[in-house]
Each structure stands twice: as C-alpha cells, then as structure tokens.
C-alpha positions as CSV (number, residue, x, y, z in Angstrom):
1,X,-134.0,67.6,85.3
2,X,-131.8,66.9,88.1
3,X,-131.9,66.4,92.0
4,X,-129.8,67.6,94.9
5,X,-129.9,66.2,98.6
6,X,-128.5,68.0,101.5
7,X,-127.7,66.4,104.9
8,X,-127.3,68.5,108.0
9,X,-125.5,66.9,110.7
10,X,-123.6,64.5,108.2
11,X,-120.8,63.8,110.6
12,X,-122.9,62.5,113.4
13,X,-123.7,58.6,114.1
14,X,-127.1,58.7,112.2
15,X,-125.8,61.3,109.6
16,X,-122.8,59.1,108.4
17,X,-124.6,56.0,108.1
18,X,-127.5,57.8,106.2
19,X,-124.8,59.3,103.8
20,X,-123.7,55.7,103.1
21,X,-127.2,54.7,102.0
22,X,-127.9,57.9,100.1
23,X,-124.7,57.4,98.0
24,X,-126.0,54.0,96.8
25,X,-129.2,55.9,95.1
26,X,-129.0,56.9,91.5
27,X,-132.3,58.8,91.5
28,X,-133.8,61.3,93.9
29,X,-137.5,60.4,94.5
30,X,-139.9,63.2,95.6
31,X,-142.9,61.0,95.5
32,X,-143.5,57.3,95.3
33,X,-143.6,57.4,91.6
34,X,-141.7,60.6,90.5
35,X,-137.9,61.0,90.4
36,X,-135.0,62.7,88.8
37,X,-131.3,61.7,88.7
38,X,-129.5,62.5,91.7
39,X,-126.5,64.6,90.7
40,X,-125.5,66.4,93.9
41,X,-125.2,65.1,97.5
42,X,-124.1,67.7,99.9
43,X,-122.9,66.8,103.4
44,X,-123.0,69.7,106.0
45,X,-121.6,69.8,109.5
46,X,-119.8,72.2,111.8
47,X,-116.7,69.9,111.8
48,X,-115.1,67.5,109.3
49,X,-117.4,64.5,109.0
50,X,-114.8,62.0,109.8
51,X,-117.4,59.3,110.3
52,X,-118.3,59.3,106.8
53,X,-116.8,56.5,104.8
54,X,-114.0,57.2,102.3
55,X,-116.1,55.6,99.6
56,X,-118.8,58.1,100.1
57,X,-116.5,61.0,100.0
58,X,-114.9,59.7,96.7
59,X,-118.4,59.9,95.0
60,X,-118.1,62.6,92.5
61,X,-121.5,63.8,93.4
62,X,-120.5,64.4,97.0
63,X,-119.3,67.7,98.3
64,X,-118.5,68.5,102.1
65,X,-119.4,72.1,103.4
66,X,-118.5,73.0,106.9
67,X,-120.3,75.9,108.7
68,X,-123.0,77.2,111.1
69,X,-126.6,76.3,110.4
70,X,-127.8,79.4,112.3
71,X,-126.0,81.6,109.6
72,X,-128.5,82.6,106.9
73,X,-125.8,83.3,104.3
74,X,-124.5,79.8,104.7
75,X,-127.7,78.1,104.6
76,X,-128.8,80.0,101.6
77,X,-125.8,79.0,99.6
78,X,-126.0,75.4,100.9
79,X,-129.7,74.6,99.9
80,X,-129.4,76.7,96.6
81,X,-130.5,74.6,93.5
82,X,-127.2,74.8,91.7
83,X,-128.8,74.0,88.4
84,X,-131.1,71.2,90.0
85,X,-134.9,71.1,89.7
86,X,-135.4,69.3,93.1
87,X,-133.8,70.0,96.5
88,X,-134.4,67.7,99.3
89,X,-132.9,68.4,102.8
90,X,-132.5,66.0,105.7
91,X,-132.0,67.8,109.0
92,X,-130.2,65.8,111.6
93,X,-128.1,68.4,113.2
94,X,-128.9,69.5,116.9
95,X,-127.6,70.3,120.3
96,X,-128.6,67.2,122.2
97,X,-130.6,67.0,125.5
98,X,-128.0,67.3,128.1
99,X,-126.2,70.0,126.3
100,X,-129.2,72.0,125.7
101,X,-130.1,71.8,129.3
102,X,-126.8,73.0,130.3
103,X,-126.9,76.0,128.0
104,X,-130.3,77.2,127.3
105,X,-129.4,80.1,125.1
106,X,-127.3,77.8,122.7
107,X,-130.1,75.3,122.6
108,X,-132.5,77.9,121.4
109,X,-130.1,79.3,118.9
110,X,-129.2,75.8,117.3
111,X,-132.5,73.7,117.9
112,X,-135.1,76.4,117.4
113,X,-133.8,79.6,115.7
114,X,-131.4,77.6,113.7
115,X,-134.2,75.3,112.4
116,X,-136.2,78.3,111.5
117,X,-133.3,79.7,109.5
118,X,-133.1,76.5,107.6
119,X,-136.8,76.3,106.9
120,X,-136.9,79.9,105.7
121,X,-134.1,79.0,103.1
122,X,-135.9,76.0,102.0
123,X,-139.1,78.0,101.7
124,X,-137.1,80.3,99.4
125,X,-135.9,77.6,97.1
126,X,-139.4,76.4,96.7
127,X,-140.6,79.8,95.6
128,X,-137.6,79.9,93.1
129,X,-138.4,76.3,91.7
130,X,-142.2,76.8,91.7
131,X,-143.1,74.1,94.2
132,X,-142.5,73.3,97.8
133,X,-139.4,71.3,98.3
134,X,-139.0,68.3,100.8
135,X,-137.6,69.0,104.2
136,X,-137.2,66.1,106.5
137,X,-136.6,67.3,110.0
138,X,-135.4,64.7,112.8
139,X,-137.2,65.4,116.1
140,X,-137.4,63.1,119.3
141,X,-139.9,61.3,121.4
142,X,-138.7,63.4,124.2
143,X,-141.1,66.1,123.2
144,X,-144.0,64.4,124.9
145,X,-145.3,65.5,128.3
146,X,-144.4,63.3,131.1
147,X,-147.7,63.2,132.6
148,X,-149.7,60.4,134.0
149,X,-151.7,59.6,130.9
150,X,-148.6,59.4,128.6
151,X,-146.9,57.3,131.4
152,X,-149.5,54.7,131.1
153,X,-150.5,54.9,127.4
154,X,-148.5,54.7,124.4
155,X,-147.4,58.1,123.1
156,X,-148.5,58.9,119.5
157,X,-148.1,61.7,117.2
158,X,-151.2,63.3,118.6
159,X,-150.2,63.1,122.2
160,X,-149.6,66.4,124.1
161,X,-146.2,67.9,123.9
162,X,-144.8,69.5,126.9
163,X,-141.1,68.1,127.5
164,X,-139.6,68.0,130.9
165,X,-136.4,69.5,129.3
166,X,-135.6,72.5,127.0
167,X,-134.4,70.3,124.1
168,X,-137.8,68.5,124.0
169,X,-139.7,71.9,124.0
170,X,-137.4,73.2,121.2
171,X,-138.0,70.3,119.1
172,X,-141.9,70.4,119.8
173,X,-141.9,74.0,118.7
174,X,-140.3,73.0,115.5
175,X,-142.8,70.2,114.9
176,X,-145.7,72.5,115.1
177,X,-144.1,75.1,112.9
178,X,-143.0,72.7,110.2
179,X,-146.6,71.3,110.1
180,X,-147.8,74.8,109.7
181,X,-145.2,75.8,107.1
182,X,-146.4,72.8,105.1
183,X,-150.0,73.7,105.5
184,X,-149.3,77.1,104.0
185,X,-147.5,75.4,101.2
186,X,-144.2,76.9,102.0
187,X,-142.4,73.5,102.4
188,X,-143.2,69.8,102.0
189,X,-142.3,69.1,105.6
190,X,-141.9,65.6,107.1
191,X,-141.0,65.2,110.9
192,X,-139.3,61.8,111.8
193,X,-139.3,61.3,115.6
194,X,-136.3,59.2,116.5
195,X,-136.4,57.4,120.0
196,X,-133.0,56.8,121.7
197,X,-130.4,55.7,119.2
198,X,-128.6,53.0,121.3
199,X,-125.2,51.8,120.2
200,X,-123.4,55.1,119.5
201,X,-119.5,55.0,120.3
202,X,-118.2,57.2,123.0
203,X,-120.1,59.2,125.5
204,X,-123.1,61.2,124.8
205,X,-124.6,63.7,127.3
206,X,-128.1,62.4,127.0
207,X,-130.5,60.8,129.6
208,X,-130.5,57.8,127.2
209,X,-126.7,57.2,127.3
210,X,-127.0,54.5,130.1
211,X,-128.9,52.3,127.6
212,X,-125.9,52.5,125.3
213,X,-123.2,52.6,127.8
214,X,-124.4,49.3,129.5
215,X,-123.4,47.2,126.5
216,X,-120.9,49.3,124.6
217,X,-118.5,49.7,127.5
218,X,-118.5,46.0,128.7
219,X,-118.2,45.2,125.1
220,X,-114.9,47.3,125.0
221,X,-113.7,45.4,128.0
222,X,-114.5,48.2,130.5
223,X,-116.4,48.1,133.7
224,X,-119.7,50.2,133.6
225,X,-121.4,52.1,136.5
226,X,-125.1,52.0,136.0
227,X,-126.8,55.1,137.3
228,X,-130.4,54.4,136.5
229,X,-132.9,51.6,137.6
230,X,-132.5,48.4,135.7
231,X,-136.2,47.8,135.1
232,X,-137.5,50.9,133.6
233,X,-138.7,50.5,129.9
234,X,-137.1,53.1,127.6
235,X,-138.0,53.7,123.9
236,X,-135.0,52.6,121.8
237,X,-134.4,52.6,118.1
238,X,-132.0,50.9,115.7
239,X,-129.5,52.8,113.7
240,X,-129.9,50.9,110.4
241,X,-133.7,51.0,110.5
242,X,-133.4,54.7,111.4
243,X,-131.5,55.6,108.3
244,X,-133.6,53.5,106.2
245,X,-136.7,55.0,107.7
246,X,-135.6,58.4,107.2
247,X,-134.6,58.1,103.6
248,X,-137.9,56.3,103.0
249,X,-140.0,59.1,104.5
250,X,-137.9,61.6,102.5
251,X,-138.3,59.8,99.1
252,X,-141.0,57.3,99.1
253,X,-143.9,58.4,101.3
254,X,-146.8,60.3,99.7
255,X,-147.1,63.7,101.1
256,X,-150.7,63.7,101.2
257,X,-150.8,60.5,103.2
258,X,-149.0,62.0,106.1
259,X,-151.7,64.4,106.9
260,X,-151.9,67.9,108.6
261,X,-149.7,66.6,111.5
262,X,-146.3,66.0,109.8
263,X,-144.9,64.0,112.5
264,X,-144.2,60.2,112.1
265,X,-142.7,58.4,114.9
266,X,-139.8,56.2,113.3
267,X,-140.3,52.6,114.5
268,X,-138.7,51.7,118.1
269,X,-139.3,49.3,121.0
270,X,-139.0,49.6,124.6
271,X,-136.2,48.0,126.5
272,X,-135.2,47.9,130.2
273,X,-131.5,48.1,131.2
274,X,-131.9,44.3,132.3
275,X,-133.1,43.3,128.9
276,X,-130.1,45.1,127.3
277,X,-127.7,43.6,129.6
278,X,-129.2,40.1,129.1
279,X,-129.0,40.4,125.4
280,X,-125.5,41.8,125.6
281,X,-124.3,38.8,127.3
282,X,-125.9,36.4,124.9
283,X,-124.5,38.2,121.9
284,X,-121.0,38.5,123.3
285,X,-121.0,34.8,124.0
286,X,-122.1,34.1,120.4
287,X,-119.5,36.4,119.0
288,X,-116.7,35.3,121.2
289,X,-116.2,38.8,122.7
290,X,-115.1,39.1,126.4
291,X,-117.1,41.4,128.6
292,X,-116.3,43.9,131.4
293,X,-118.7,44.0,134.2
294,X,-121.6,46.3,135.5
295,X,-122.5,47.6,138.9
296,X,-125.4,49.8,140.2
297,X,-124.5,53.2,141.5
298,X,-126.4,56.3,142.6
299,X,-128.1,58.4,139.9
300,X,-126.1,61.5,140.9
301,X,-122.9,59.8,140.2
302,X,-123.6,59.5,136.6
303,X,-122.0,61.5,133.8
304,X,-125.2,62.9,132.3
305,X,-126.9,66.3,133.1
306,X,-130.3,64.7,133.4
307,X,-130.2,62.0,136.1
308,X,-133.5,60.6,136.2
309,X,-135.8,59.0,133.7
310,X,-138.4,61.5,132.5
311,X,-139.3,60.0,129.1
312,X,-142.5,58.2,128.6
313,X,-142.0,54.5,128.6
314,X,-144.0,53.5,125.6
315,X,-144.4,54.9,122.1
316,X,-146.6,53.9,119.2
317,X,-145.1,53.4,115.6
318,X,-148.5,52.5,114.1
319,X,-148.5,55.4,111.7
320,X,-145.1,54.5,110.4
321,X,-146.2,50.9,109.9
322,X,-149.3,52.1,108.1
323,X,-147.1,54.2,105.8
324,X,-144.8,51.2,104.9
325,X,-141.8,52.1,107.1
326,X,-139.2,49.5,107.6
327,X,-140.1,48.0,111.2
328,X,-136.7,46.0,112.1
329,X,-135.8,46.8,115.7
330,X,-134.2,43.9,117.0
331,X,-132.0,44.2,120.2
332,X,-129.5,41.5,119.6
333,X,-129.0,42.9,116.1
334,X,-128.4,46.2,117.4
335,X,-125.7,44.8,119.7
336,X,-124.3,42.7,117.0
337,X,-124.1,45.7,114.6
338,X,-121.8,47.6,117.3
339,X,-119.6,44.6,117.7
340,X,-119.2,44.3,113.8
341,X,-118.6,48.2,113.5
342,X,-116.6,49.0,116.4
343,X,-115.2,45.8,118.1
344,X,-114.3,43.5,115.2
345,X,-113.6,46.3,112.7
C-alpha cells in the first residue's frame, strides 16, 4: 500500500508553497481516517519550477516532470500509479484571466480541454485501481454572474455561474463537469474556488493585480499607479491559508460531506484598496520597511487587459467553515508574509 500525489502547476506561487507543505507529510490521506504511506510526490509544470525550495527538491520522494497538460500521453504517464495503490492530483495550472481574455483559443485549450484531458486520465487510473481517485481542481470566484443579485448578496457555491470573462466561463464549465464525473463514480472530484491571491511577486495580467500591486510595489520602494477605484470591495485570499485549505480538502474532507455540488469556496475576505494601503502603511512601519508612494490614475492606463471591476464584491465561505477548513485570512499577516518572503529574505 502506497500513495502518490501529483501537483499540476507546481512552479506557480500557490503550487510552490503547496509543495513545501506536502513534503512535510509522511502519509497520503484519502479520507479523514484512511491513509497510506506517501512514497511519490510528482511536481509538474511547463517550465522548471524555480520557486520550489531546494529542500523540497532534495526529498527522495520528489520528481519533477515538465510538459504540456493538454497532451494525452504526457498526462497518462504522469498520473499512472507506478506501483502505488492511491493517486491524488491537485490541479492548479491554468491560463489566468487576462491572458485567457487576450487569447480565447489558448484559454479554451488549457483551461477547458486541458482539464478534461486530465480528468479522463485520472478516470482511467480509477478504473485500473478499482476505485475513484481524488482530483482536486482549483477554480475561481470569477465564475459567478456579475448580476444585480450577486452584487448585493454574498456569492455561494450555489450562485448562478455566468462569468463576464472567458476565463471564468471556462472554469465554470469544469466545475459542472467535475461534479458530474464524480456523480458518475469516475473520479472523486473536489473543486476549491480561490479568490484573488494577493501578495504574489511580479506582475500578473489579472483584474485583481492592483489589489496586490498597491502594497507589493511600494514595499519594494517603487511608486505605484492605482488604476481602479479605492473603495470597491474585492474578495481576497491568503496564500498560506489557501495551501493549507487545498491540502485539507484533498486529504481530510469526507467525500460524502461535500455533496453533489463538489465546489467549495476556500476562505477569503473582501478588502478595498484603501483598506490594503492603510494596512500596508501600518505593517511597513512595524517592520521598518520604507515605502514608495501611490497615486490614482485612469483605468485604461493600467497594465491589465481587464480594466474594470466585474467581480462580485462578497463571497461566502460558510461551506468551507462547516467542513472544518482553516479560516485564517488576515490582511496584515498577508502583507507581513510578503515582507518576510520577498523583502527581508
């Protein structure tokens, strides 16, 4: 009896931090009470996962595979049991919102057809091993319809899906299909919706980027032009809480408790740009970090493809709370983590 876990998108911000957490595990849980020794950890990405720590890469259980998740042969080999009796897959890899909006066909290839390719390969593994294998798919709260009801009520897993961008529509299709694949007994699917992960280094072509840039750029001593209104609430999530939540939903959540709708909104809180900037100034003072300045500019002068807020302002994490997820989303701690990781490294 042995377990294998595969991380798709291991080189990204969330993936790299998740790999660190997984490498600390000795056993692979496939229910709250059942586990097998974790003997294989496979990190997959299209490029070398440079963000993964050297300590993780030295783990003898860890292997790195580079390739294209839309390629059937690649995915078949990647998720093959290799002598293990359990295979769990965590799927983070995606073409993010701005890029999927710029290139519709590539977004469809990666986010929709690529996901279906992965699901079918995991389905085949379940057939081989005689039981559905766990597949954790990372989605986004951007799937929700930006209508009057959702603008004035917290979005839940049951809210109507009709995203205003292609990325969200592609993710919504996957949410529905994974729920149905699970209903049919093909996979044990779990969908974790992440809200904007603020605090990523560098630029990301996402509508949420200003909610990161407004504190990361000044903390790096740079001035930042804010292209969005300062008082619009936006659902944001904490990196550490996200990785803890994704591992928890993969290994410790009872499958039956999730229900027919396999979607779980990973805990988040809504912040305005004003709130983030205020917290940034407080933490910078506490940590002795000099700050650059910010100034308001026109929306069309920003760097992101999507230039206006079309994400519902509030989401509910009640389902995750009821399932026992970690709920640690603290704005000052998010900023402090960025300082610790990237400024005072």
